[in-house]
N, C-alpha and C positions, 0 to 999 in steps of 0.2 A: 446819774448813777447813785444808788443809795449809799449811805454811810454805814457799812456793816463791818464784820470782822476782817474782810479782805481789803477794805478801804477803797476810796475813789481813785480811779486812774488819773494820773496827772498829765497835762499837756506836755509836749516835747520841751518847751522853753522853761518849764518849771522843774524838770527832773534834775536831780543832783548828779554831778559828774563824779563817778566813783573810780575812774582810772587814774593812776599816778605814773609819773615818769620813772623809768628804770634807772636806778642810781649806778654809779661806777662800781660800787662794792658788790652789786648784784649781777654784774656782767660776768660772762664765762667765755674765755677765749678758747681757741682750738687746743692748745697745749694742755690747758686745765681739763678739758673734756676728755682728751686722750688719757690723761692720768686717771680720771674718774673711771674709765673703762678698764684700765690695767689693774685697778684696785677693787673691782667689782667681784664680790664672792660668788655671785650667781654664775658667772662665766666658768669658774672652776668647778662649780657643782654640776653644770650642764655637761662639762667635758667628761665627767665620770659616767654619764649615761650613754656616751657614744661607744660604738663597737671597738673592741680591742684590736690592735694590729694583727693581721693574718700571719700565721706561721709559715706560709708559703708565698712565693711570688716576691715582687719588689718590696723591700721593707719601707715602712713609713718613716720619712726623714725627720718630720717634726711631730711633736705630740699634738693631740687634738685640740688642746686649749689654745694653741697658737692660731689656728684657723678660726676659732670662735672669737678670739680677740680681734682678728682682722675683720670679721663679719660685723662687729660692733664699731670698729674704728672707721670703716669705709663710709658709714653713715655720718660721721663727723667730718671727715676730710672731703667727701663728695664723690669719690670714685675709688675703685679697687687699685688703680695705678698709683693714685696719690697716697692711699693708705700704706701700700708697700713702700712707696718712696719716702715716707716720713720715718721709716725704721732704719735710720742711719746707724752708725756705730754707737753713738751716744744713746739714741733712743732704744736700740736693741739691748744695750746693757741695762736700761730701765726695765725692759720686758723680762730679762733674765732675773733681775732682782725681784720683780713683782711675782713671777712664777715661784721663786724660792720662798717668798713670804707666804704665799697662799697654797702652794702645792707641795712644798718641801724641797730639800736639796737634791733628792734623787731625780725628780722631774726637771729641775733646772739643769742638772748635769747632762741630761739627754739632749738639750738644745744645742744645735750647731752654732758656730761662731758668727754666722751671717744670717740675715733674715730671709724668709722664703720669697720667691719671685711671684709675680702675678699669675703666671701659668700654673705654678704649684698650688696656689690658693684656688684657682678655678677648678683644677682637677679634684681637690678635696671638697669643694663646694658641691660638685656634681656627684661624687661617689661616696662622700662621707656625711656631709651635713644635710643635703637634700633628702636622702633616703630616711634619715632619722628626725625629720622636722616635726612629726607629730609628738614624739617623745620629748623633744626639746621644748615644744610649745607647752606641753603639760607641766614640765618643770618650771618654766617661766611663769605661768599663771599661778601656780602654787606659791612661788616666791614673791610674786607681785602682791598677792593678797596679804601675805605676812608683812611685807614692807609697808603697805598702806596702813595696816593696823598699828605697826610699830611707830609710824610717823604721826599717829594721833587721828587718823581718818576713821570714820564710822565708829565712834565710841558707843559702846552698848550701855554704859552705866550713867548716861546723861538723860535728863528728862526730855521727852519728845514733845515738840510743839508743831502740830501738823499744819498750822496756819503760817508759821514762820520757821521753816526748817533751816538748819545751818548749812552753809555751803559744803563743809567737809563731810556731810552725811548724804550727799546727793551724787548719783552717777550721771556722767555726761557722755553722750555718744553721738557719733555721726559717721558717715562713710564718704570716701573721696576716691577719685579716679586719677591716679598719676598717668601721665602720658606714656604710651608704649615706647619701648626703646628705639623703634624705627618707625618711620611714616609709611613704609611699604605695607600694603595689604595683600599683595599677590607675590608668589615666589618668582614668577617670570612675567615680564612684560615685553611687548614688541614695539620697536621704534617705527612709527608709521612713515617716517621719511626714508630711513636707510634700511629698514627691515631687520635691523640687528635685534637679536633676542638677548635681553639682559636678565641677569639673575639678582634677586634681592633677598636679604635676610629678613624673615618675617617672624614676629613673636607669636608662637602658637597659642598663647594664653590670652592675647588681646581680643577684645570685642567692643561693640558699641554700647554705651550707657547714656542715660539721660541724667543731666545735672541741673541745678538751680531751680528746682521746683517745677510744678506743672504749668505755671503761668509763663515763666521765662525759660522754659526748658531748652537746653542745647545739648548736642551730641558730643560725647567725648570718647575717644578710643584708647583703651588700655585695660587695666585690671582694677577692680573695685575692692577697696579694703575698708572694713569697719573697725573703728577704735572705740574702746570704752575706757574712760579714765576718771580720776577724782583728784581733788586738790583742796588746799586751804587757801588763805588769802596771800601767801607768799609767792614770789616769783621763783621759777625753777623748782617748784615743790610738787609738780604734777606727777602722779603715778599712773602709768598706763597699765591697765589690768588685763586686757585681752585684745587680740588682733585676730580678725576673721576675714576670710575671702568671701566676697559676694559673687556667686556664679551668675545669677540671673540679672537681666538688664532692666527690670521693672522696679518701681519703688516698693511694691509689695514684697519683692525678694529681699531688698535691703531691710525692710521693717521686720520680716520674719527672722532674719539672722540677728537683728538687734534684740528682739524679744527673747530668743533662745539664750543669748549671751547674758542679758540682764536677769533672766530667770536663774541661771546657774550662779551668777555672782551674788544675787540676793540671798541664796541659801548659805553661802559661805561668809557673808558679811551681815551678821545679825543687827548691826547698828545702822544699816542702810535704810533710809526713809523714802527714797523715791528716785526717779530718773528724769532727765531733761533731754528732750529730743525735738527735732524740727517737724515740719508738716508731713513728713513721710508716715508718721503714726496716724492711723485712723481709729475709729471706735473699737474695732475688733482687737487692735493691739493694746489700747488703753485698758480694755476689759481684762485681757489676760494678765497684765501686770497689777491692776487694782485688786484682782482676786488674791494676789500674793501678799497684799498689805502694803503696796507701794503707791506713793503719789506719782502721777504722770503729769508733767508740766510741759505742755506744748501748745502751739497755736491751733485754733479751730480751722478746719478745712474750709476753703472758700465756697465749696459747693453746698455746704450745710445751710439751709434756709430755715426761717422760723417755722415752728410746727405747733399745732394745738396739743396741749398736754391733758387737761382735764377741767371740767366745770365743777368747782368746789362749792358745795352747798353747806353752809354752817348756819343753822337756824333760819332766819329770814334774809341772810346775806348770800349773795352770789358773787363768785370771783372766777373770772375766765382766765385760767392759767395757760401759758404758752412756754415753749422752749425757745430761747433766743440768746445768742452769744454765749453759749455754754452754761446757761443758768435758767432759772424759772423767772418769767416775767408775767405781769398781769396786763391783759388787754383792756384799755380804758377808752371809752367813747368820748370824743371831743364835741365842742359846741357846733362845729361846722359839719357834723355828720360823719367825719372820718374817725379813725381809731389809731392809737399808738400803743406800743409795748413798753411798760415801765418795769425795770428790774425790781424784783422783790428782795428786800434785805435778808441776808443770811446771818443768823445770830450764832451759829455754831457749825463746825465741820466735825462730824462724828465718825469715828472709826471703830468698828466692832469686829474683833477677831474670832472667827469660828474654828471648828475642828479642821475643815478642809479648805475654807476660803474666807476672805475678809469681805465685809460690807461697809459701804460708805454712805453717809447721809448728810444732807443740808437741812438744818433746822431753820425753817423760814419764819419770819415775823411779818405776816401779811397786814399792811395798813388797812384800816376800815373805820368808817365814821361811827360804827357801833362798838369800837374797841378792836385792837390788834388781835389777830388769830395766829397761834403757833401751829405750824404744819410741817411734818417731816417728809422729805422726798429723798429717795435713793438716787445716788449719782455714781458715775464711773463704771458701773457694771450693768450689762444687759442680762437680765434673768432669763433662764430657760425653764423648760417643763420639769427638769430634774432638780432645780433649786427649790428651796423651801419658800412657798408662797402663802401669804395670809389668806384670810377669809373675809367676806363682806359682812360687816357687823349687823347690817339690816336683814339680809337674807340667809346668812350662814353659808353661802356657797363659796367654793374655792375661787379666788381671783385668778384671772389669766396672767400668764407670764408675759414678759416683753416680746419674746419671739412669737408667742401665740397671737399677740396684738399687732405683730409686724411693726414694732417700735424699737429702734436701735438706740437704747438709752445711753450707752457709752459714747455714741456719736454726737448726741445732742447736749448731754449734761456732763460737764467737767467737774473734777474735784475742786480745782482752783480755776474759776472762770478767767477768760483772757482779758476782758476789759476791767481789770481791777488793779489796785496798787500792789498787792502781793505778787501778782503775775509779773508786773513790771519790774519788781525787785529780783525775782528768781530767774526768769527766762533769759536775761542777758548772760547768765553763767554758761549758756550753750555756746557762746563765742569761744570758750576755751577749746572746744573741739576744732574750731577753725584755726586756732593756734597750733594744734597738733598737726593739722594738714599743712600749714605753712612751714613748720619745722621739717616735715617729710619732704616737701618740695625743695627746700634748701639743702637737704642732705643728698640730693641726686644731681649728677652732672647734667647741666643744661636743662634742668627740671624734667628729665626723662628717666624712667626706670632703667637701671644699669645692669639688669639681668634678663635673660631670655628664659621663658618657660615658667610655669606656675610654681613648681617646687623650689626653684632657685629664687624666685621673687619672694616666696614665703621666708626664705633664709634672710633676705634683705630686710623685709619689714620686721621680722623678729629681732634682727640685729639693731634696727632703729629703736625699737621699744626698749631693748636692753640698755642701749646707750643713754636714752632719755631717763630711764629709772636710775641708772648709775649716777648721773649728775644730781638727780633729786635726792638720792640717798646721801651723797657727799655734802650737799648744801644743808641737809637736815642735821647731819653729824656736826658740821662746823658751827651752825647756829646753836645747837644744843651745848657744845663745848663753851661757846661764848657766854651763854646764859648761866651755865654752872660756874664759870669764872666770876661773873658779876655777882652771883649769889654768895659765893665764898668770900668775895671782897666785902660785901655788906655785913656778913656775919663777923668777919675779923675786925671790922671797924667798930 
């Protein structure tokens, strides 16, 4: 591998270990996380967007904010029953005090003396929260973006280094399939021995999905959820920016949801430099995001084989260029009559922002016995007939676009090739999405979804994201307070 701006990939035994053990001060127990939820301003803001109590019929016994608090708390305790059970007299007084601080004395005075029951929450979840889930999700995403910017993520006034982007300026995403709340797939089954007809509770939203990539794919039954998040280097500092349901069971459906979500987020986060995703992204998905001016860092699909790119003629020199491992390589003949592909060094990754789309280039430094040649190759984007295409300097004719040549450039040429040191440094950030999935599994009783039906499950996943961001916000405020205290101490000294 050539020594270029991306660097040579290191073998496994030479890679530096960047993980560190979580200290006791960085741990967060259940009571602390419940307190984080009670003091989260977003929950009280979301309550204002819920419908007001009806003037007729049975009056609403508890204000809407109580049910939103329970929706966030049940992802901390692991179930609805345990969330309600934690609200004993002492904890309920804490809820009343939190409502008084955030919503005023009038709202706190409307609270009964005891906490709601599980059945009261389930009724509110079905008739109050689930019908308003789209509004609640919009409020959450707007607040999450503001929280990320407030916590120093995606700074716009910092110089951009496209070869070594900072972690806090990259979006990370992935999708997971939590297990369905029940194993039953049919509402009725017949016992072949006794002939007894048995009834089962079936989740109407559950379906079969493929997980673990195309090589080691396995079937999972449940509902699929896509999470997009960002963080800096601190623990518990992750901010979940969006949660989306993936209806289709194919990898293309997951990738389409991810591209739409990243597109919306990039427009609201001017300091965002790129996204990190797994092998579900193919060339068509990288093309869509690269046109927006984003780096796309993921692994090359296993089905992509080397392909001839062009025979470069410079004076009396001839260089047979191929696409291999996400970059340009030169085909070199060996003494035994065989050939091999040698990667061509990249001296610069160029980003050019246009009016409607961005363009990306690798400036190559092709080694030659007559002197190195500089050659610019477009990467990351598959040009179409509608794109601006140059002309042949010899004939003056318009050059054919990639689609006219039947060449999927975004599939073969990556902005940051996989077999490089830069890719080794950036791609491990994708494991943060696995941390989100692990936290989601731990927030469910017996690692199974604790709600039936898609709308109610949307309430659960949104409550999970709210609880995670509440802890991230509290950790950030505490660390900021400590930093200010240390700075004031230095000035006084």
